[in-house]
C-alpha positions as CSV (number, residue, x, y, z in Angstrom):
1,M,153.9,62.8,117.6
2,S,151.9,61.4,120.9
3,R,149.7,63.9,121.3
4,E,148.8,62.7,116.8
5,N,148.4,59.1,117.6
6,V,146.1,60.3,120.9
7,E,144.2,62.5,118.5
8,L,144.2,59.5,116.3
9,V,142.4,56.4,118.9
10,R,139.9,59.1,119.5
11,R,139.0,60.0,116.2
12,G,139.0,55.7,116.0
13,L,136.3,55.8,118.8
14,E,134.6,58.6,117.0
15,A,134.1,56.7,114.2
16,F,133.2,53.5,115.6
17,N,129.8,54.8,117.0
18,D,129.1,56.5,114.1
19,R,128.9,53.2,112.2
20,D,131.8,54.7,109.9
21,L,133.7,52.1,109.0
22,D,135.6,53.8,106.4
23,A,136.7,56.0,108.2
24,L,138.0,54.0,110.9
25,M,139.1,51.8,108.5
26,E,141.6,54.8,107.0
27,L,143.2,54.6,110.8
28,Y,145.0,51.8,110.5
29,T,148.0,50.8,108.5
30,E,147.6,48.3,105.3
31,D,148.9,45.2,107.4
32,V,147.5,46.4,111.0
33,E,147.4,43.7,113.4
34,W,144.5,43.0,115.2
35,R,144.8,41.4,118.8
36,L,142.3,39.5,121.1
37,I,143.2,39.1,123.9
38,G,141.3,37.5,126.8
39,G,137.6,36.7,126.8
40,F,136.2,35.6,123.4
41,V,139.5,34.3,121.9
42,D,138.8,30.3,121.8
43,L,135.7,32.0,119.7
44,M,136.9,34.3,117.4
45,G,140.4,33.3,117.1
46,S,143.5,35.6,118.5
47,E,144.4,38.1,115.6
48,L,143.5,39.6,112.8
49,S,145.7,40.6,110.0
50,G,145.1,43.4,107.8
51,R,142.4,45.9,107.3
52,D,139.8,43.6,105.9
53,A,139.5,41.4,108.5
54,V,139.3,44.1,111.2
55,R,136.4,45.7,108.9
56,G,135.3,42.0,108.8
57,F,135.3,41.9,112.7
58,F,133.7,45.7,112.9
59,S,131.0,44.4,110.6
60,D,129.9,41.0,112.2
61,W,130.5,42.6,115.7
62,I,127.6,45.9,114.5
63,E,125.5,43.3,112.7
64,N,125.4,41.2,116.6
65,L,125.9,42.8,119.7
66,G,125.5,46.8,118.4
67,G,126.2,48.4,121.2
68,R,129.1,52.0,121.9
69,A,131.8,52.2,123.2
70,E,132.7,54.8,125.5
71,S,136.4,56.1,126.4
72,E,136.8,55.6,130.4
73,T,140.5,57.4,130.0
74,V,143.0,57.7,126.9
75,L,147.0,58.0,128.2
76,E,150.2,58.4,126.5
77,A,152.5,55.5,127.4
78,G,155.9,56.0,125.5
79,D,155.6,55.7,121.8
80,R,152.0,53.9,122.2
81,V,148.5,54.7,123.3
82,V,146.5,52.7,125.6
83,Q,142.7,53.4,125.8
84,V,140.1,51.9,128.8
85,L,136.7,51.5,127.4
86,R,133.4,50.6,128.8
87,L,131.4,48.9,125.8
88,T,127.7,48.5,125.8
89,S,126.0,46.1,124.1
90,T,122.6,43.7,123.8
91,G,123.2,40.0,122.1
92,G,121.2,40.2,118.9
93,A,120.0,36.3,120.1
94,S,119.2,36.8,123.6
95,G,118.4,40.4,123.6
96,A,120.0,40.1,127.2
97,P,122.2,43.7,127.5
98,A,126.3,43.5,128.9
99,T,129.1,46.0,129.7
100,Q,132.2,45.5,129.2
101,R,135.7,46.9,131.0
102,M,138.4,46.4,128.1
103,G,141.5,48.1,127.2
104,Q,143.4,48.3,124.0
105,V,147.0,49.3,123.6
106,F,147.8,50.8,120.1
107,S,151.6,50.4,118.1
108,F,152.2,53.3,115.9
109,R,153.8,53.5,112.4
110,D,153.4,56.5,109.7
111,G,150.7,58.2,111.7
112,R,148.8,55.4,111.6
113,A,148.1,52.9,113.9
114,C,149.7,49.3,113.0
115,A,148.4,46.9,115.7
116,V,146.0,46.8,118.5
117,D,146.7,44.7,121.2
118,N,142.9,44.5,122.6
119,Y,142.4,42.8,126.7
120,W,139.6,41.8,128.0
121,D,140.6,42.6,131.2
122,A,141.6,47.0,131.0
123,D,143.8,46.6,134.2
124,E,145.7,43.7,132.0
125,A,146.1,46.7,129.3
126,L,147.4,49.0,131.3
127,E,149.8,46.8,133.0
128,A,151.3,45.6,129.5
129,A,152.0,49.1,128.4
130,G,154.0,49.9,132.0
131,L,151.2,51.6,133.8
132,S,149.8,50.7,137.1
133,A,146.9,49.4,137.1
């Protein structure tokens, strides 16, 4: 099953970069939990529940920051998948470019992602999944 989960994570990144939110949302369970750990948590909140909330988050992100995400690595970690990303974006108001190396830990149920822990620091994501940074 983990090969399928790795492929699901890769398809999700492709859908984000293609701005295909319908395809992206199909990869998540209806009750997906999307958790933000570190970074702008104080500004954005720490948890989103359900596809509608996650879709709104992505819509806002794309509208305000645009950008692309490139996968540095995707690793199996037992029944979870860890993805290390490099996000490049531009501030909507300031026009300032930004790059962030972050990590995500995906959990799965019934062939879809049911939880995603988004770490501002990629090394923290690797450690959380029991992988060395």
